[in-house]
N, C-alpha and C positions, 0 to 999 in steps of 0.2 A: 672208564673203569677205575683209573687211579684216583680221580677227583671224588668219586663216589665211595671209595674205600674208607673203612673206619680209621685206618692208620693215618691217611691223608687228612682227615677231618678232626684229628685230635686237637684239643684245646691247649693253649700255652699255660693255662692255669693248672697248677698242681692240686692234688688232693692229699689226704693223710696217707694213702697207700703208695703214692708215687713221688712224693716230694724229694726224696733222696736218690731217686733212680736217675742215673746218668748214662746207662748203657742199653736199656731194653725198650726204648722208644715208647714209653708209657704216656708221654706228653710231648707236645711240640716245644721246640726251643726258639725263642726270639733270636734273630740274628740280623746284623746290619746287611744291607744290600752291598754287593760287590761294587767296587769303584766304577767300573764301566756301566753297570746296570743303573747305579744311582745317577750318574751323569746323563744317561739316556732318558730316565724317567723325569728328571728335572727339565730336560729339553722338551720332552713331550708335553708335560704339564704347562709349560710356559709358552708353547708354540714357537720355539726358537730352533735353529738348526746349528748343529756342530760343524766346525771346520777343523780338520786335522791335516797335517802335512802329508801330501801324497794321496789324499782321498778327496772326492768331490764334496762340496758343501751339502750338508744334510746326511752325511754318513753317520752311522751309529758308532759309539765308542766300542761296542762289542765286536765291531768289524776290523778293528786295528789288529794287524797280524803280529807286529813285533813291538817290543818295549821301547824302541827308540822314538816312536811317534807320540809318546805320552805327553800329556799336558800337566801343568802344575796340579790341577785338581786330581787327576788320575794317580800321580805320584804320591800326593798327600794322603789319598784314601787307600793306598796300599796295592795298587794294580801290580800284578806280577810283571817282572821284566822279561819274562819268557826266554830266559837263557837256558832253562832246563824244562823238562816235561813235568816236573814235580809241582803238584798243587800247593806245596808248602811255601812257595814263593809269595803267594797271596797273603797280605797282612790284613787281618780282619779286626785287630785290636783297635779300639778307639783311642784317639790322641787329642791333645789340646789343640794342635794345629788344625785338625779336622773340624773341631767345633768352632774355632775362630774363623776358619775359612767359610763355613756355612753361614755363620752369623754376620760376618763383616766383609767377606770376600765378594768379588765381582760375579762369581758364578750364579748365585741366586739373585742378588740385587739387580745386576745388569740385565739378566734374562727376563725378570719381571717387567722392567721398563721397556725393553726391546721387543718383547713378545706381543704386546698389545692386547693381552687377554682382558685386562681391566677396561681399557678403552672400548673394546668390542661389547663387553657386558653392559657398560654404562650407556653406550650408544643404542643398544637394543631396547632401552627404556624399560628394563625390568625393575621391579621393586627391590629395595635393599635386601629384603628377606630372600628373594629369588636369586639375587647376586651372591649372597652368602651360601645358599644351597648349591649354586653352580660351582663356586670355588671349592666347596667341600667335595662335591662329586668329582670334580677334575683332579683333586689331590688325593682324596681318601676313599673314593668310590662309595661314599655314603653321604646322606644329608646331615646337616648339623642337628645335634640333639636340641631339645627345647631349651635346656639350660644354656648351652653354648650360644644358641641364637639370641636368647634374651640378653646375655652379657654383651654380645657384639652389637645388637640393636641399640643398647643403651649408649654406646659410643657414637653410633651412626646418627641417632636422632638428635644429638647435640650440635651437629654440624649443618650449616645451611650453605656454606661456600662449596661450590663444586670441586675446586682444586683440593681443598682439605678433605672432602669426602673421598676423592680418588686416592689420596694418600692413605686414608683409613682402609680402603679396599686393598691397596697394595700391601699394607702392613698385615692384614688378615691373610693374604696370599702368602706373604713371606713367612708368617708364623706356621701356616699349614705345611709349607715346604720344609720347615725346620723341625717339625714335630716328630716324635718317636714313631707315631703311627705311619708317617710317610717314609721314614728312613729305614725302618726295620720290617723284616718279614716276620709275621706273627700268626 
């Protein structure tokens, strides 16, 4: 019922009548995923498992009960320390360290390599277009648009070396995991 409601299905795009509305829920607002959720969806998309102190391998970040078990990623992305019951502890404001960690940190890069998603897709002998669509479905739950696919295929068609081709697929995967469409609820 909630998913089918008009309120739930509102667009994030404003129109002339609601562009200045900040209180009446006339349109949806884009917001970054909470730290725990973002780490969990990165793990899910890359087929890797989290390991937190005191929890079994494969535990989800949302299962961490206290703030002492936090990782660098969770601290950087503003996970609440859970010292109080107030939701005001959660820091949702973007920061430079968050952007740098996603772009250069080991959370995304290492998980792409360790997860083996690219290896499995290449081994399945899918065409480059099918691999691109599989990555888009995995990360954004949609296939690549015609324009996106054409731009990506232009890079792929220039490579004949398998290792270089795998790096291009990893770069595409990395770009999708760092996209606003992946990181934000909209």
